[in-house]
C-alpha positions in Angstrom: 79.2 81.7 99.8 82.0 81.5 101.7 85.6 80.2 100.0 87.5 78.2 103.4 90.0 76.8 101.2 91.1 76.6 97.6 93.7 73.8 96.1 93.6 73.8 93.0 97.1 72.5 90.8 98.5 73.9 87.3 96.7 70.9 85.6 93.0 71.7 87.1 93.4 69.1 89.8 92.1 70.3 93.0 89.3 70.7 95.6 87.7 73.5 97.2 85.9 74.0 100.5 83.1 76.1 101.0 80.0 76.8 103.3 76.6 77.9 101.8 75.6 80.8 103.7 72.1 80.9 102.6 69.7 79.1 100.6 70.2 80.4 97.0 74.2 79.3 97.7 72.7 75.5 96.8 71.7 76.7 93.4 75.9 77.9 92.9 76.9 74.1 94.2 74.4 72.6 92.1 76.3 74.1 88.9 79.8 73.2 90.4 79.0 70.1 91.3 79.2 66.9 88.3 78.5 63.3 88.1 82.0 61.8 88.9 83.0 64.6 91.5 83.9 63.7 95.2 82.4 65.5 98.1 83.3 65.3 101.4 80.4 66.6 104.0 79.3 65.3 107.3 75.9 63.7 107.1 74.0 61.9 108.8 74.0 58.0 108.6 71.4 55.1 110.3 73.9 52.6 112.0 72.7 49.2 113.7 74.4 47.7 116.6 74.0 44.5 117.5 74.3 43.5 121.5 76.1 40.7 123.3 72.5 39.0 123.4 71.8 39.2 119.9 69.5 41.9 119.9 69.9 45.0 117.3 68.9 48.4 118.3 69.5 51.5 115.4 70.7 55.0 116.0 71.1 57.9 114.4 74.6 59.3 113.9 76.2 62.1 112.4 79.8 61.5 110.5 81.8 62.9 107.9 81.5 61.0 104.4 83.8 61.2 101.2 81.3 60.2 98.4 81.8 60.0 94.4 78.9 61.5 93.3 76.7 59.4 91.0 73.3 61.0 90.7 72.4 64.8 91.4 69.3 66.1 92.9 68.2 69.9 93.2 64.9 71.3 94.8 64.3 74.3 92.9 61.5 75.4 95.2 63.4 74.1 98.4 66.7 75.1 97.5 67.7 71.5 98.8 70.7 69.1 97.0 70.9 65.7 97.3 73.9 64.1 96.3 73.8 60.4 96.1 77.4 57.6 95.5 79.2 55.4 96.8 81.7 56.0 100.1 85.4 56.3 99.0 86.8 56.7 102.1 87.3 54.7 105.7 84.6 55.4 108.1 83.5 53.3 111.0 80.5 53.7 110.2 80.2 52.8 106.2 81.6 50.5 104.6 83.8 51.6 101.5 81.7 51.0 98.4 78.5 51.7 100.0 75.8 54.0 98.6 75.0 57.0 100.6 73.1 60.2 99.9 74.4 63.6 101.2 72.0 66.4 101.8 73.9 70.0 101.9 73.0 72.0 104.9 73.3 76.0 104.7 76.4 76.8 107.3 77.5 73.2 107.2 81.0 73.0 104.9 81.4 70.9 102.3 84.7 69.9 100.7 84.2 69.1 96.3 87.5 67.3 94.8 87.0 67.6 90.9 90.1 65.7 88.5 89.9 68.6 86.3 89.1 72.3 87.0 88.2 74.1 84.3 87.5 78.0 84.1 83.9 78.1 84.4 83.6 76.3 87.5 86.4 78.1 88.8 84.6 81.3 87.5 81.7 80.5 89.5 83.0 79.6 92.6 84.5 82.9 92.5 80.8 84.9 91.7 79.3 82.7 94.1 82.0 83.6 96.9 81.4 87.6 96.4 78.4 88.4 93.9 78.4 92.0 94.2 81.9 91.8 92.3 80.3 90.7 89.5 76.4 92.1 89.9 76.1 95.6 87.8 72.7 95.5 88.1 71.0 96.4 91.7 67.2 96.0 92.0 64.7 97.2 94.9 61.0 96.4 94.1 59.0 97.7 96.4 55.3 98.9 97.7 54.4 100.5 100.9 55.9 98.4 104.0 57.4 95.8 101.7 61.0 95.7 99.3 63.4 93.2 98.2 66.7 94.5 97.7 68.1 92.2 94.7 71.8 92.4 93.0 71.6 90.8 89.5 74.4 88.8 87.8 74.5 87.2 84.5 73.0 83.8 85.8 70.5 84.7 88.9 69.2 86.9 91.2 70.1 87.3 94.7 67.8 88.7 97.5 70.1 90.5 99.7 67.4 92.1 101.4 64.0 91.8 102.8 62.1 94.8 104.5 58.7 94.0 105.6 57.7 96.7 108.4 54.2 98.0 109.2 53.0 101.4 108.2 49.9 102.8 109.8 47.2 103.6 107.2 46.2 107.7 106.9 43.6 108.5 109.0 41.7 112.1 110.0 43.6 113.8 112.6 46.2 110.9 112.3 48.0 111.6 109.1 51.4 111.9 111.1 51.5 108.6 112.3 51.3 107.4 108.6 54.1 110.3 107.3 56.5 108.4 110.5 56.0 105.1 109.9 56.7 106.1 106.0 59.4 107.9 106.9 60.8 105.0 109.1 60.5 102.3 106.1 62.4 104.8 103.7 65.1 105.0 105.8 65.5 101.3 106.2 65.8 100.8 102.2 67.9 103.7 102.0 70.6 102.0 104.7 69.8 98.1 103.3 71.2 99.9 99.5 74.1 101.7 101.2 74.6 98.2 102.7 74.4 96.0 100.3 75.0 97.6 96.6 78.6 97.9 96.0 78.8 101.8 93.7 82.0 100.7 93.1 80.7 97.7 90.2 77.2 98.8 90.0 76.0 100.4 86.6 72.1 100.6 87.2 69.9 100.9 90.4 66.3 100.2 89.5 63.7 101.7 91.9 60.5 99.3 91.2 57.1 99.8 92.8 53.4 100.2 91.9 51.6 103.7 92.2 53.8 106.8 93.6 55.9 104.6 96.3 59.1 104.9 94.2 58.9 108.6 93.7 58.6 109.1 97.2 61.5 106.9 98.3 63.7 108.3 95.3 63.1 112.3 96.6 63.2 111.0 100.3 66.2 109.3 100.0 68.5 112.2 97.9 67.1 114.8 100.2 68.7 112.9 103.3 71.9 112.4 101.0 71.9 116.3 100.6 71.3 116.8 104.2 74.0 114.2 105.7 76.4 115.0 102.8 76.2 111.1 101.6 78.5 111.5 98.7 77.9 107.5 97.7 74.3 108.4 96.9 74.6 111.9 95.6 78.4 111.4 93.1 75.8 107.9 91.6 72.5 109.8 91.6 72.7 109.2 87.8 72.9 105.2 88.1 69.2 104.9 89.5 66.5 104.4 87.5 62.7 104.4 88.5 60.3 102.2 87.0 56.8 100.6 87.3 56.4 97.1 88.7 53.0 95.5 89.5 54.1 94.7 93.6 57.2 95.0 95.9 57.8 90.9 95.7 60.4 89.4 93.6 58.9 88.0 90.8 58.0 91.4 89.7 61.4 91.9 88.3 61.2 89.6 85.7 58.2 92.2 84.0 60.4 95.3 84.9 63.7 93.8 83.6 61.7 93.2 80.2 60.6 96.9 80.0 62.0 98.1 77.0 63.3 101.5 79.1 65.2 99.5 80.9 66.8 97.1 78.3 68.3 100.7 77.1 69.4 101.5 80.6 71.1 98.3 81.1 73.0 97.9 77.1 76.1 98.1 78.8 75.9 95.6 81.6 76.7 91.9 81.9 72.7 90.9 83.1 71.3 92.5 80.0 73.2 90.3 77.7 71.3 87.5 78.1 67.6 89.6 78.6 68.3 90.9 74.9 69.5 87.4 73.5 66.8 85.9 74.6 64.1 88.5 73.8 65.8 89.0 70.1 65.1 84.8 69.7 61.9 85.3 70.4 61.9 88.2 68.0 63.4 86.4 65.3 61.1 83.2 66.2 57.8 85.4 64.7 59.2 87.5 62.3 61.9 85.4 60.4 60.9 81.7 62.2 63.4 80.3 59.2 66.7 81.7 60.8 65.8 80.7 64.5 66.3 77.3 65.7 66.2 75.3 68.8 66.6 71.8 69.9 69.6 69.9 69.1 69.0 68.0 65.6 68.0 71.7 63.9 71.2 73.2 66.0 73.7 70.7 64.8 72.7 71.3 61.1 72.7 75.2 61.6 76.0 74.2 63.5 77.0 71.8 60.1 76.4 74.9 57.7 78.5 77.1 60.2 75.4 79.4 59.8 74.9 79.9 64.3 75.6 83.8 64.9 74.3 83.3 68.6 74.4 79.9 70.4 72.3 80.3 73.3 72.7 76.9 75.9 71.0 76.4 79.2 72.4 75.9 82.7 70.9 72.0 82.7 72.3 71.0 79.2 75.7 72.7 79.8 75.8 70.7 82.8 74.9 67.6 81.3 78.0 65.2 81.2 75.8 63.0 77.8 76.1 66.0 75.5 
């Protein structure tokens, strides 16, 4: 996410202008925008034109509208955010008060105005615009020819790079081609780590793979670091942790992050706090069910009894205006 303009006064009223740069930025936008907010963005509107003879034609025009949000629909699979509301600014194509639906688009700016920007919303803007300043865990999930370089924040996982290369198979008399392909692949992954990981912020870098790919890559990377005198890698060698994963796809991160050795390594990171809290809840639910509560009514009863040690709130509930 790119921040274009931020104008918030001391009372919390104001607006920010943002450009989503990738599909995952829509998740941040979804958690920033609430019903009652105003959004100004470029959109497509179907317009009816009537000629002097009385015949009518319709055309689609691109225009900029400002609507007051009444409904928010987020498609998690397509990472598409659809906002429905009434037009609140003069426009040659849309009457005041008329309903319109805006689809927020990647690489198209939008301006979000709130009557009150709270600290949580402002912090989310900062996180969205520079995730490297908040992601203190990085992970590389890999298998031969495929790797995903991810940054893990306390609220989400961001894929910063995908490396997908063809590596020739090992064949009799043709082992060198396989080794050359593997080295090219390892070099691409290493450059991706150097480009996307902020070693000043990141406290732990997980290298996960099936088989021995992680070990081969780790050995290659630090051989190159010594050869090229790469001080960034050499000074941060202790931050790397090798761990098993079932594949090089992003979904394998889930099993990696719940591994006890990984949880111990990530003990003082922001991302681990949610993992530890959720694991503690599930453990208590199994071993001491009388101490673990979920659901609005049960949690409210526990609150009245002042018996809450840790409270977990989902993003959906946190942003729900009815609670």
